[in-house]
C-alpha positions as CSV (number, residue, x, y, z in Angstrom):
1,M,-2.0,22.3,-109.9
2,T,1.4,20.6,-110.1
3,G,1.5,16.9,-109.5
4,Y,-1.7,16.1,-111.2
5,G,-2.7,15.8,-114.8
6,P,-1.5,13.8,-117.9
7,A,2.2,13.7,-116.9
8,R,1.3,12.0,-113.5
9,K,-1.0,9.5,-115.2
10,R,1.7,8.6,-117.7
11,A,4.2,8.0,-114.9
12,G,1.9,5.6,-113.2
13,S,1.4,3.6,-116.4
14,V,5.1,3.5,-117.0
15,I,5.7,1.9,-113.6
16,I,3.1,-0.8,-114.3
17,E,4.6,-1.5,-117.7
18,F,8.0,-1.7,-116.2
19,A,6.8,-4.2,-113.6
20,F,5.4,-6.5,-116.3
21,V,8.4,-6.3,-118.5
22,S,10.9,-6.8,-115.6
23,V,9.1,-10.0,-114.5
24,L,9.2,-11.3,-118.1
25,L,12.9,-10.4,-118.4
26,A,13.7,-12.1,-115.0
27,I,11.9,-15.3,-116.2
28,L,13.9,-15.1,-119.5
29,A,17.2,-14.7,-117.7
30,V,16.5,-17.6,-115.3
31,T,15.4,-19.8,-118.3
32,V,18.7,-19.0,-120.1
33,M,20.7,-19.9,-117.0
34,D,18.7,-23.2,-116.6
35,A,19.3,-24.1,-120.2
36,S,23.1,-23.4,-119.9
37,A,23.2,-25.5,-116.7
38,A,21.4,-28.4,-118.4
39,W,23.8,-28.1,-121.4
40,R,26.8,-28.3,-119.0
41,M,25.3,-31.2,-117.1
42,R,24.6,-33.0,-120.3
43,N,28.3,-32.6,-121.4
44,V,29.5,-33.9,-118.1
45,L,27.3,-37.0,-118.4
46,I,28.5,-37.6,-121.9
47,T,32.1,-37.4,-120.8
48,A,31.5,-39.7,-117.9
49,A,29.8,-42.3,-120.1
50,R,32.6,-42.2,-122.6
51,E,35.3,-42.5,-120.0
52,G,33.5,-45.4,-118.3
53,A,33.1,-47.2,-121.7
54,R,36.8,-46.6,-122.5
55,I,37.9,-48.2,-119.2
56,A,35.3,-51.0,-119.4
57,S,36.5,-52.0,-122.9
58,A,40.1,-52.5,-121.6
59,L,39.5,-54.3,-118.3
60,P,40.2,-58.0,-118.1
61,N,37.4,-60.0,-116.6
62,L,34.8,-57.2,-116.8
63,Q,31.9,-57.7,-114.5
64,P,28.4,-56.0,-114.5
65,D,28.6,-52.8,-112.6
66,D,32.4,-53.2,-112.2
67,A,33.7,-51.0,-109.4
68,T,36.6,-49.7,-111.4
69,V,34.4,-48.5,-114.2
70,L,31.9,-46.9,-111.7
71,Q,34.7,-45.2,-109.8
72,S,36.0,-43.6,-113.0
73,V,32.5,-42.4,-113.9
74,D,32.1,-41.0,-110.4
75,A,35.4,-39.2,-110.6
76,I,34.3,-37.5,-113.9
77,L,30.9,-36.6,-112.4
78,A,32.5,-35.1,-109.2
79,G,35.0,-33.2,-111.3
80,G,32.1,-31.7,-113.2
81,G,30.3,-30.6,-110.1
82,I,27.7,-33.4,-110.1
83,D,27.1,-35.5,-107.0
84,P,27.6,-39.2,-108.1
85,G,25.0,-40.2,-105.5
86,T,22.3,-38.4,-107.5
87,T,23.1,-40.3,-110.7
88,T,22.1,-43.7,-112.1
89,R,25.1,-45.6,-113.6
90,S,25.2,-49.0,-115.2
91,V,27.6,-51.2,-117.3
92,R,25.8,-53.5,-119.8
93,F,27.2,-56.3,-122.0
94,T,26.2,-59.7,-123.2
95,S,27.5,-62.7,-121.2
96,P,29.9,-64.4,-121.8
97,L,31.9,-61.4,-122.9
98,Q,34.2,-62.0,-125.8
99,P,36.7,-59.6,-127.5
100,G,34.9,-57.4,-130.0
101,D,31.5,-57.5,-128.1
102,P,29.9,-54.2,-127.3
103,V,30.2,-52.8,-123.8
104,T,27.8,-50.0,-122.9
105,V,28.0,-47.5,-120.0
106,E,24.9,-45.5,-119.2
107,V,24.7,-42.5,-117.0
108,S,21.5,-40.5,-116.2
109,R,20.3,-37.9,-113.7
110,V,17.2,-35.8,-113.1
111,F,17.7,-32.1,-113.9
112,Q,15.7,-29.7,-111.8
113,P,15.6,-26.3,-113.4
114,V,14.7,-23.2,-111.3
115,V,11.8,-22.2,-113.5
116,V,10.1,-25.6,-113.6
117,G,11.1,-26.2,-110.0
118,L,8.8,-23.4,-108.9
119,V,6.0,-25.8,-109.7
120,P,6.6,-29.0,-107.7
121,A,4.6,-31.2,-110.0
122,F,7.1,-30.6,-112.8
123,A,10.3,-31.0,-110.8
124,D,11.2,-34.5,-111.9
125,L,10.2,-34.3,-115.6
126,I,13.6,-33.6,-117.1
127,R,16.0,-36.6,-117.2
128,L,19.3,-36.1,-118.8
129,Q,21.1,-39.3,-119.9
130,S,24.0,-40.5,-121.9
131,A,25.2,-43.9,-123.1
132,S,28.5,-44.8,-124.7
133,T,29.3,-48.1,-126.4
134,M,32.8,-49.4,-127.2
135,R,34.1,-52.8,-128.3
136,Y,35.5,-55.0,-125.6
137,G,39.2,-55.5,-126.0
138,G,39.6,-58.2,-123.4
139,G,42.4,-56.5,-121.4
């Protein structure tokens, strides 16, 4: 009568419990990885917005969506592993721009986590964005 009885029933329930727990642990691990990827992307966006605002505040004859500012933002994004083509970037200020006026650079991107990405309806719900404002120095 080996192979049957209480020990065999217990082994079957352990396998089922392991299956449930391993799925929950896998979801938890992917969620932690998604959160760290979002945190890293957020930091890259913050750095890009700050660098863009720093450069915009020092440029003479600054124009809306100035190519020099956007190129510097794109360089930071690319260096951080983010495709600049997937981001929204803008330079905002009041016109006419005078020394001491605020210049704002905004950078945003949709973050698509793996866990939420499994459900296509929720894929575009998380937008990470950063804005940095500095006083215009007039070049």
